[in-house]
C-alpha positions, 0 to 999 in steps of 0.5 A: 659194639658196632663196627666203625670206620675212621677217616683222618684227613690232612692236606698231605695224607688221608688215613683210614682205620677200620675198627671192629669191636673197638679194635683196629683191624685195617689201616690204609694210608694214602699220601698225595705225593705217593698215591697208589696206581692199582686199577688205573687204566692207561693207554701205553706204548710197547717199549720192549718185547722180551721173548726169553721172559715172555714179557714186555715193558710198557711205557705208561708215562711213569718214571719206570716202565711197567711190566706186562707178562704174557699170562696177563694178556687178555687174548691169551687168557681166553685161548687156554692151551692155544695161547700165543707167545708174546712176540706174536701178540705185541710189537715195539711201538704198539699202542695198548690199553692196560690196567695196573694190577700191582703198584711199583714195589721197591725197584720193580715197576708197576705190573699190568694186565690187558684184561680190564675190570671196573669195580662198582658198589655191587658189581665188577664190570668186565668189558671184554668178557660175556659171562656173569660170575659170583664172588667166592664168598657167597658159598650157597649154590642156590643163592649164586644161581638166584643172583645170576638170574636176577642180574640177567633179567635186568641186563638189556639183550644187546648189552655187551660185557660181563660182570662179577657179582660182589658180596654186597649184592646179596640183598641188593634190589633191582633198582640198586643193581641198575644204578650200578650198571648205569654207573659202570657203563658210563665210566666205560663209555667215557674211557673209550671216547678218551682213548680215541682222543689222546696219544700214548702214554696217557692216563685214561681212568684214575681209581677213586681216592682212598676215602671213596674206595673205603666207602665203596668197599668196606661199608656193610650192614655191620658198619655203625658209623663213619667218622670223618674229621674233614668237612670238605671230605665229609661233603664229598663222601655224602655226595658220592653216597647219595648217588651210589650207596644210599645206606651209607648216608645216615652213617656218615658223621663229621667229627668236630671233637677237640681231640684228634680223631685217631688219638681218641681211638688210640689208632696212632698207638696201634700204628706204632705197635704195627711197626714193631717186630714184636707183638705181645699176646695176652697169654704172655707169649709173643710173635716176632714178625720179620719182613724181607723182600722175598717173604715174611716170617712169623715166629710164635713163642710161649714167652712167659705163658706157663698156664694150662694143665700141662706143657702140650696144653700151654703150647696149644693155647698159645698157638690158638691165640697166635693164629687169631693175632697173626691174621689181624696183623697181616691185615693191619700191616698189609703184608703180602707175598709169601708168608711163613708162620712158625707155630710152636711144635705140637705133638698131636694132629688134633691140635695142629688141625684145630690151630689150622682151622682157627687160622683159616677162620680168622683169615676169612675176614680178609678182603685180600685173596689168600691161599693157605697150605697145611703144616709142612713136614717141618711144622711150618704153615706156608701161605700167600696173600696177594700183594697189590700195594706197599706194606704199612712199614714200607709206606711209613719207614725207610731203611735205617741209615746207621745199620743199612737195614740190617737191624744190627750195628757193629760193636764199638770194639769191632769198629776199633779193630777195623780202624787199627787195620785201616791205619796199618793199610794207610801207613804202608801206602802214604807214610804220613807224619801223624794220623788222627782218628775221627769217631763216635763217642763210644769208639773214642771212649773205648780207645781211651780205656780198654783199647788204649794199649792196642792203640799204643802198640800200633803207634809204636809199630808204625812209629807215628803218633795217633790222636783221637777226636770225637765227632758227635754226629757220627754213628757208631760205625762211622769213622775217618782216618785223617793223614796229617 
């Protein structure tokens, strides 16, 4: 079964599912009102320099000022040990050409760099550099040198700027490389001209929308077809592909079926599962994935899996399957930052090495930069995955208004006792004639049944009547005490 890319387009949002062997591996969602900023280039104005943090806030025209660290200033990155402190490089009011390297996430503003890069189909153009690099995914040194030599022969002697050769360029012809170079040169020339005409803060270059980015970055030899359910987007993709990705043209298909595209491939069901804490394994084990602001934890459990010749064999097989599923879930949910994987404890070093090897093998399919350490002394695998955009849960969900994101609510009994304490507190201050409790059905029912004696004792203690009223719109934790 060949790999497929599904593109579902509505006026409000574009959703992309990357399928491998019929299974969803990646999900990308971009909404018109919340489009990502990564790779956008702005001419900004330095708003504030913070020597103590060796960083600066840059106004690029967004609601929140963006953040620039001294390590992300191009002049410092090439000077190494001779890097200057930020107060020697920037000053307030200075105009600055910057590129977004991380979207605003939560309460944090966008992160910036002054080292610019522009991605083409086969190359990444670095206008401030002069060297030619090769993607780390191309491991053969002979092949890396051959690609460098091929690009150097094509480049004019007077050409300025450096390049990174992408993995897709492994089998590229000279003609294809020249076309990519011409596209990137034109893009850079137009940006420079625009930078001289506009006043900061201003947007100079906007990254391609998600459908064009996926066409540029995800289509490869194993891609069988690209299904698009919008005629307008299909035409736009065809135009782009004819100019830059000729191989993708025959793979593009306009889907006109009666059933919604994502329904046909059960992608919506996969999205629902990707929002759940629990992920069931085929063996009967399961994962628990918890995402916090600081890090993400993945806990592996055997669950109902009792197969295998002995207990060690059961644990080993569960961990092997978990390693494969965790790697997929990280891509599917777009989880980034620090990630802690708590595999089931294994007694033998041979089993630990095999699980770690399998984990790294599955992570190699990820396009995002990943760093994995071995098992720690506590039996945990610590890793980082570069976070550039919000996770799937942060795009589709918001904290629960009932539990305020805790994932738990107080029991009805806890709320009852809280109300009783509140009435005592109010009575000492205001001396009302009567009190009325407004609460959820569960809380009022408890006051009428198990806690009726507690309510009667309170009424005797304060010498005032207490009445009850159900508020159907209240959550279990909500209540009001009305002074009559």
